[in-house]
N, C-alpha and C positions, 0 to 999 in steps of 0.2 A: 281487197288484193288477195289474202291468203283463202284458198278454195276448201283444202282439205290436206293429209298429210300423206305424201307420194312415196317414202320408201323408210323403212328401217332396215339393221342389219345385225347379223346375228354369227358369232365364231361358230363354227364346227369342225370335227375331227376329219370325217370321212363326206366329203362333198356328195359322193354319190349314193349314200345308205341316206343323207339328210335329203337329198332332192324326193326320194322313194317316200320318205316317212309324209314330207308335205304334199305329196301328190296324193297319198292314201287319205287326207284330209279333203281332199278335192280342189285342191290348188294346181295350176297351171306354170308349168315351166317355161318361162320369157328366153332364157337367156342363158347359156354357160360356156365358160373359157376359162383355161390359165386360174383354174382353183376359185373360181368365180360363180356362183349362178344366182339370178332374178328369178322367182316365183312370183305370179302374178296373184294378187291379191282381188283384187278389183281390175279386172283386163283394162289397161290404158287408165289407170286411175290411180294404183297403187302397187308397189311391189316390194318384197321382203327379199334382202339381199343375202346372201349366205356364204362366207367366206373362211375355205377351209385352211388351217393352218395353227400354228402352235396357241395363239389367242384363246381356244378353247377351254386351257386349263388355268385361264383366268377366273379368281370366286365370284360365285355368283352373287351379285346384288343386283335389284327389281330395276335399278339406274342404267345398268349396264347389257343386263341380258334377259329382258320381260318385252314380250308380244302380245297384246291383244286384240283378236279378231272379232268383228262384232257379228252376232248371229240375230236370226227372229227369236222372239221370248218364246213363241210354241215352242221350238227346238229346243232350247234351254232345258226346258221339263225332260226332256228324254238323253239330254247330250251325254251323261256317264255311260248309259245303255250304248249310245252310238259309238262312243269313244273305244269302250271295251270291244263293241264289234270289229274294230280296227286294230285290235292287239295295244291298245293304248289305257294307261289305268289315268284314272283322274287322281289328283293327290291334293291334301287337305292345305288350305291358306293360312298361312301364319299361325298363329296357334290353334286353330280350329282342328278337331280331332277327325269331323266327317268329310268326306271327299264329295258329299253331295252339291248340288247348286244352291247358293245361297243369295238374298236378297239384301241389297245396301238400301234403304228409303230414301235415307237424307242425300244418296248421290243419284238416284234414280235409277239402278242398274241391278243386274243379276248377273253373279260370276260362277265359273266352273274352272278348274286350274291341274294341268296337266304339264308333262315335259316333253319337250325332244329327244332323241338319242343321245346329245351331247349335256343335257340337262338343262338347257335352256328354258325357263319359264315360260308357259304359252297358257294363255286365257280365252275362253270364249266369253263374250260379253253379252248382255241383252238390254236395251232400253227398258225401262218398267214405269207403267203408269202408276203413280203414287198420291191416293188422298191426299188434299192438302194438310190436313191434321196429324198424318203421320211423316212430312217431310224433315222435319226435325229430326228424328228419331237415328240416333247413329249405331244402334246394334246392328246387327247382321242375323236374317231371318234363314232357316232351311227352307227351301222351296215350297215342301209342302205345308211348313206352319203357315207361309205369306199365302200361298194358296188359298188356306182356311181361312184366314182374316179377311182376304177379299172376296171370298163366296159370303162370309157370315154378313158382311157387309152390303151385299149385294152388286159388287160392282165387277168390273171386269178388266183385266191387263189388256189395253190395245195397240200396244207398242209392241 
């Protein structure tokens, strides 16, 4: 029955500024009107609704103001530099000090975090191929450390 997630919504202060920000990430404006805009994440598959209004003042909580975008693993390796080239700074996740991408072996993914102009939490996420013996590892590995582990094991991340 369910094939995927079609839409998510975020509050914004300045719709025009937010549209430009998301377009700088390579996303396409699908529709705009009456203080609302929809941005295609995957054309005709999923979009992000941006709602201009006072709600952007709502205190941040990931259950309210967080969206993760799927990207290829190979692009995750250079994601901080790519964001920087767009004038966007990566931010640390949780209690981590580093802004570099990291791998969660027990979840089979890698992430890097950043914010939109209204402080909404955004994430690039990639699926990661994890060796069976590391799938229960609950720590977070810096991308460079993970790549070294994979290299020493003679394996490749194929996702």
